[in-house]
C-alpha positions as CSV (number, residue, x, y, z in Angstrom):
1,M,78.6,195.0,26.5
2,N,79.3,198.7,26.5
3,I,80.4,201.4,28.8
4,A,76.9,202.8,29.3
5,Q,75.7,199.5,30.8
6,W,78.2,199.9,33.7
7,D,78.1,203.7,34.1
8,N,74.4,203.8,34.7
9,Q,73.9,201.0,37.3
10,T,75.5,199.7,40.5
11,D,74.6,196.0,40.3
12,N,78.1,195.0,39.2
13,L,79.8,198.2,40.4
14,L,82.4,198.3,43.2
15,L,83.6,201.9,42.8
16,K,82.7,205.0,40.8
17,S,84.6,208.2,41.3
18,I,85.4,211.5,39.8
19,S,89.1,211.6,38.8
20,G,91.5,213.7,37.0
21,S,91.7,217.5,37.4
22,R,88.6,217.7,39.6
23,A,90.0,215.2,42.0
24,Y,93.4,216.9,42.1
25,G,91.7,220.3,42.7
26,L,93.3,221.6,39.5
27,N,90.1,222.0,37.5
28,T,89.0,225.2,35.8
29,P,85.6,226.1,34.4
30,A,86.6,224.5,31.1
31,S,87.7,221.2,32.6
32,D,85.9,218.0,31.7
33,T,84.6,215.6,34.3
34,D,86.6,212.4,34.2
35,I,85.2,209.2,35.7
36,K,87.0,206.1,36.8
37,G,85.7,203.0,38.5
38,V,85.9,199.3,39.3
39,F,83.4,196.7,38.3
40,F,83.1,192.9,38.5
41,M,81.9,190.6,35.7
42,P,78.7,188.6,36.3
43,K,79.7,185.1,37.1
44,P,78.7,183.5,33.7
45,D,80.7,186.2,31.9
46,F,83.7,185.8,34.2
47,Y,83.9,182.1,33.5
48,G,82.8,182.3,29.9
49,L,84.0,184.0,26.7
50,N,82.6,187.5,27.5
51,Y,85.2,188.5,30.0
52,R,86.4,192.1,29.7
53,D,89.2,193.5,31.9
54,Q,88.6,197.2,31.0
55,L,85.8,199.4,29.6
56,A,86.1,203.0,28.3
57,N,84.3,205.5,26.2
58,G,85.8,206.9,23.0
59,T,87.6,209.8,24.6
60,N,88.8,207.8,27.7
61,D,87.0,210.3,30.0
62,I,85.2,207.3,31.5
63,V,87.2,204.2,32.3
64,Y,86.2,201.2,34.4
65,Y,88.6,198.4,35.4
66,E,87.4,194.9,36.1
67,V,88.4,194.0,39.7
68,G,91.0,191.5,38.6
69,R,92.7,194.1,36.3
70,F,92.4,196.6,39.1
71,V,94.3,194.4,41.6
72,E,96.9,193.5,38.9
73,L,97.6,197.2,38.3
74,L,97.5,198.0,42.0
75,A,100.2,195.4,42.6
76,K,102.3,197.2,39.9
77,N,101.8,200.5,41.7
78,N,100.1,202.0,38.7
79,P,99.6,205.8,39.5
80,N,96.1,205.9,38.1
81,I,95.0,203.0,40.2
82,L,96.7,204.2,43.4
83,E,95.0,207.6,42.9
84,L,91.6,206.0,42.4
85,L,92.0,204.2,45.7
86,S,92.9,207.4,47.4
87,V,90.5,210.0,46.0
88,P,88.9,212.5,48.4
89,D,85.5,211.5,49.8
90,D,83.8,214.3,47.9
91,C,84.8,212.6,44.6
92,I,83.3,209.2,45.4
93,L,80.0,208.7,43.6
94,Y,79.5,205.0,44.7
95,R,81.6,202.7,46.8
96,H,80.8,199.0,47.6
97,E,81.7,198.0,51.1
98,L,84.1,195.3,49.7
99,M,86.4,198.1,48.5
100,G,87.3,198.6,52.1
101,H,89.6,195.6,51.8
102,F,91.9,197.7,49.5
103,K,93.9,200.1,51.6
104,P,96.6,202.1,49.8
105,E,99.2,201.6,52.5
106,L,99.1,197.8,51.8
107,F,100.4,198.4,48.3
108,L,102.8,201.4,48.4
109,S,106.3,200.4,47.6
110,R,109.6,201.5,46.1
111,L,108.1,200.8,42.7
112,C,106.4,204.2,43.0
113,E,109.7,205.8,42.2
114,Q,109.5,204.2,38.7
115,T,105.8,204.5,38.2
116,F,105.4,208.1,39.3
117,A,108.8,209.7,38.9
118,G,109.7,207.4,35.9
119,Y,106.5,208.3,34.1
120,A,107.2,212.0,34.9
121,Q,110.6,211.6,33.2
122,S,109.0,210.2,30.1
123,Q,106.7,213.3,30.0
124,I,109.8,215.6,30.3
125,K,111.2,213.8,27.2
126,K,107.8,214.3,25.5
127,A,108.0,218.0,26.4
128,K,111.4,218.2,24.8
129,G,110.0,216.6,21.7
130,L,107.2,219.2,21.6
131,N,109.8,221.9,22.1
132,K,111.8,220.6,19.2
133,K,108.7,220.5,16.9
134,I,107.7,224.0,17.8
135,F,111.1,225.4,17.1
136,N,111.8,223.2,14.0
137,P,108.6,223.1,11.9
138,I,108.8,221.0,8.8
139,E,107.4,222.3,5.5
140,V,104.3,220.6,4.1
141,E,106.0,219.9,0.8
142,R,108.0,216.8,1.3
143,K,111.7,216.8,0.2
144,T,112.7,214.2,-2.3
145,V,115.8,212.0,-2.8
146,L,117.2,214.6,-5.1
147,D,117.3,217.2,-2.3
148,F,119.9,214.9,-0.5
149,C,122.1,214.4,-3.6
150,Y,125.3,216.4,-4.3
151,A,127.5,216.8,-7.4
152,V,131.2,216.7,-6.8
153,E,133.1,219.5,-8.6
154,G,136.8,219.4,-8.0
155,S,137.2,219.7,-4.2
156,K,133.7,221.0,-3.6
157,T,130.1,219.7,-3.7
158,I,127.0,221.5,-4.9
159,P,123.4,220.4,-4.6
160,L,122.5,218.2,-7.4
161,N,119.3,220.1,-8.3
162,I,121.5,223.2,-8.8
163,W,124.0,221.2,-10.9
164,L,121.2,219.8,-13.1
165,V,119.8,223.3,-13.8
166,K,123.3,224.7,-14.6
167,E,123.9,221.9,-17.1
168,G,120.4,222.0,-18.5
169,Y,119.6,218.4,-17.6
170,T,116.6,216.7,-16.0
171,Q,117.0,213.9,-13.6
172,E,114.9,211.6,-15.9
173,D,117.5,211.8,-18.6
174,C,120.4,210.9,-16.3
175,G,121.6,207.6,-15.0
176,L,123.8,206.3,-12.2
177,I,126.2,203.4,-11.6
178,K,127.4,202.7,-8.1
179,L,131.1,203.2,-7.3
180,S,132.7,200.3,-5.6
181,H,134.2,200.7,-2.2
182,A,132.6,204.1,-1.8
183,K,129.4,204.3,0.3
184,D,126.5,206.1,-1.5
185,M,128.8,207.4,-4.2
186,Y,127.8,207.2,-7.9
187,A,129.0,208.0,-11.3
188,L,126.5,210.1,-13.2
189,F,125.8,210.0,-17.0
190,H,123.4,211.6,-19.5
191,N,121.4,210.2,-22.4
192,T,123.3,212.4,-24.9
193,Q,126.3,210.2,-24.2
194,L,124.6,207.0,-25.4
195,R,124.3,205.8,-29.0
196,D,121.5,203.4,-28.2
197,G,118.9,203.0,-25.4
198,Y,118.0,205.2,-22.5
199,L,119.1,205.7,-18.9
200,S,116.8,205.0,-16.0
201,G,116.8,208.4,-14.3
202,I,118.4,209.2,-10.9
203,C,115.2,208.2,-9.1
204,S,111.8,206.9,-9.9
205,G,110.0,210.1,-8.8
206,A,109.0,212.3,-5.9
207,E,107.9,209.4,-3.8
208,A,111.2,207.4,-4.3
209,N,113.1,206.2,-1.2
210,D,116.4,205.6,-3.0
211,V,118.3,206.3,-6.2
212,R,118.1,204.0,-9.1
213,L,120.8,202.4,-11.2
214,S,121.2,202.2,-15.0
215,S,123.1,200.0,-17.4
216,V,125.9,202.1,-18.9
217,P,128.4,201.0,-21.6
218,E,131.9,200.3,-20.3
219,K,134.6,203.0,-20.5
220,L,132.0,205.7,-20.8
221,E,133.3,208.8,-18.9
222,P,130.9,210.1,-16.2
223,L,129.8,213.7,-16.3
224,C,130.3,214.0,-12.6
225,I,130.5,212.0,-9.4
226,M,127.4,212.2,-7.2
227,S,126.9,211.5,-3.5
228,F,123.6,210.6,-1.9
229,N,123.2,211.4,1.8
230,K,121.0,208.3,2.4
231,D,121.2,208.4,6.2
232,G,120.2,212.1,6.2
233,Y,117.2,211.4,3.9
234,S,116.1,208.5,6.1
235,A,116.3,210.7,9.2
236,Y,114.3,213.5,7.4
237,C,111.6,211.0,6.4
238,K,111.2,209.9,10.0
239,D,111.1,213.4,11.3
240,Y,108.6,214.5,8.6
241,K,106.2,211.6,9.4
242,E,106.4,212.2,13.1
243,Y,105.9,216.0,12.8
244,W,102.9,215.8,10.5
245,E,101.3,213.0,12.6
246,W,101.8,215.3,15.6
247,V,100.2,218.2,13.8
248,E,97.2,216.0,12.8
249,K,96.7,214.6,16.3
250,R,97.6,217.5,18.5
251,N,95.0,219.2,20.8
252,D,94.7,222.6,19.1
253,S,93.4,224.4,22.1
254,R,96.3,223.2,24.2
255,Y,98.7,224.0,21.4
256,Q,97.3,227.5,21.0
257,N,97.7,227.9,24.8
258,T,101.3,226.8,24.5
259,M,101.9,229.4,21.8
260,T,99.9,232.1,23.7
261,H,102.0,232.0,26.9
262,G,105.1,232.3,24.8
263,K,107.2,229.7,26.6
264,N,107.0,227.0,23.9
265,Y,106.1,224.0,26.0
266,D,102.9,222.2,26.7
267,A,102.1,223.8,30.0
268,K,99.4,221.4,31.0
269,N,101.7,218.4,30.3
270,M,104.5,220.0,32.4
271,M,102.1,220.8,35.2
272,H,101.2,217.1,35.5
273,T,104.8,216.2,35.3
274,F,105.6,218.1,38.4
275,R,102.4,216.8,40.1
276,L,103.7,213.3,39.6
277,L,107.2,214.2,40.8
278,N,105.7,215.8,43.9
279,M,103.5,212.8,44.6
280,A,106.5,210.5,44.2
281,E,108.3,212.5,46.8
282,E,105.4,212.5,49.2
283,I,105.0,208.7,48.9
284,A,108.7,208.3,49.9
285,V,108.4,210.7,52.8
286,E,104.8,210.4,54.1
287,Q,104.0,206.9,52.7
288,K,100.6,208.0,51.5
289,I,98.9,209.2,48.3
290,N,97.8,212.9,48.3
291,V,95.4,213.2,45.4
292,R,94.0,216.6,46.3
293,R,97.0,218.8,45.6
294,R,98.2,221.2,48.3
295,D,100.8,222.5,45.7
296,R,97.9,223.8,43.6
297,E,99.3,227.4,43.4
298,F,102.7,226.3,42.2
299,L,101.2,223.9,39.6
300,F,98.9,226.6,38.2
301,K,101.9,228.8,37.8
302,I,103.4,226.2,35.6
303,K,100.1,225.8,33.7
304,N,100.0,229.6,33.2
305,G,103.5,229.7,31.7
306,E,105.1,231.6,34.5
307,F,108.4,229.6,34.3
308,D,110.9,229.4,31.5
309,Y,111.3,226.0,29.9
310,D,114.9,225.5,30.8
311,D,114.2,226.5,34.4
312,L,111.5,223.9,34.7
313,L,113.9,221.2,33.3
314,A,116.5,222.2,35.8
315,M,113.9,222.0,38.6
316,A,112.7,218.7,37.4
317,N,116.2,217.2,37.2
318,E,117.0,218.4,40.8
319,K,113.7,216.9,42.1
320,I,114.4,213.6,40.3
321,E,117.8,213.4,42.1
322,R,116.2,214.1,45.5
323,I,113.5,211.5,44.9
324,S,116.1,208.9,44.1
325,E,117.9,209.7,47.3
326,L,114.7,209.5,49.3
327,Y,113.7,206.1,47.9
328,A,117.2,204.7,48.6
329,V,116.7,205.2,52.3
330,S,113.0,204.6,52.5
331,N,111.6,201.8,54.6
332,L,108.9,201.0,51.9
333,P,109.1,197.4,50.6
334,D,110.7,196.9,47.3
335,A,107.4,195.8,45.7
336,P,103.8,195.1,46.9
337,D,103.1,191.7,48.4
338,E,101.7,189.7,45.5
339,K,100.4,186.9,47.7
340,L,98.4,189.5,49.7
341,A,97.0,191.0,46.5
342,N,96.1,187.6,45.2
343,D,94.4,186.6,48.5
344,L,92.4,189.8,48.6
345,L,91.2,189.3,45.0
346,I,90.1,185.7,45.9
347,T,88.3,187.0,49.0
348,I,86.5,189.7,46.9
349,R,85.4,187.2,44.2
350,E,84.2,184.6,46.8
351,N,82.1,187.3,48.4
352,L,80.7,188.5,45.1
353,Y,79.9,185.1,43.6
354,K,78.8,183.1,46.7
């Protein structure tokens, strides 16, 4: 079973619709055409081992939900599903008459504050993370444990790498013993102090995640006391991994657009953040889903980078507060009626399989 089987026939299809930017009215000549839909499993597959609740192509431009999964997400006020149920007529490519049982107003609830505005808040955090990555790039060459070690000289510390060069030592010819009752503090020794044997080195190499300890004769005086900022090294490793994974996976055309408009935020991401916030507000006030955006001009201004990043964050926070106030006094139910959703699904399946 693959996505092409469902995308090119209507035998098991309940709904096929254009979605995304073209449904919102936010498309440009370069926009892709996203397709979403609802299907039902043939009866043998539904009862057997071949049940699938969702099908998608490799880029998620085409996504179909099995009717059971569709109703499950509908009852959770999932934004994608509520939008799919409310797309303009000019976006509908196929619609089975049984889809008439699903009316958006039967499912809208106060959960939309979380699913629309809450998701928008997560996108704001994502935008902040992108902003941080843009302004704080991390060098390709990964720092090592030694870059987070410091030699104590009197009342001062100096980077261990500088101390080693000054003394004419290499880290491989040195060794450490841990100081008791002192977090991440070590006594440092050199092979020239030993009569027999060799020290283990300060670390095992460039890929090491910690310092290493050596066996040192008692009463041998250390050449210096060394501190290792282990917490700082761990935080750096996490940031390094996240940054270069982001570089590898980022959409370069969107990134270049971000850099071109000079505002250092993902403009497309921020545009959809405000779209979600505005939709959450409309649901509270109008109790309906407006997929085709009447705030198109404002949203395109965001996409074109006409606002400063900090101004957008301030506008978003103000809107989130207003949305919270609106939902607090809304007469929407706290959540969709699960029994109603369940009964509708049973009715649909009985009609399909009779």
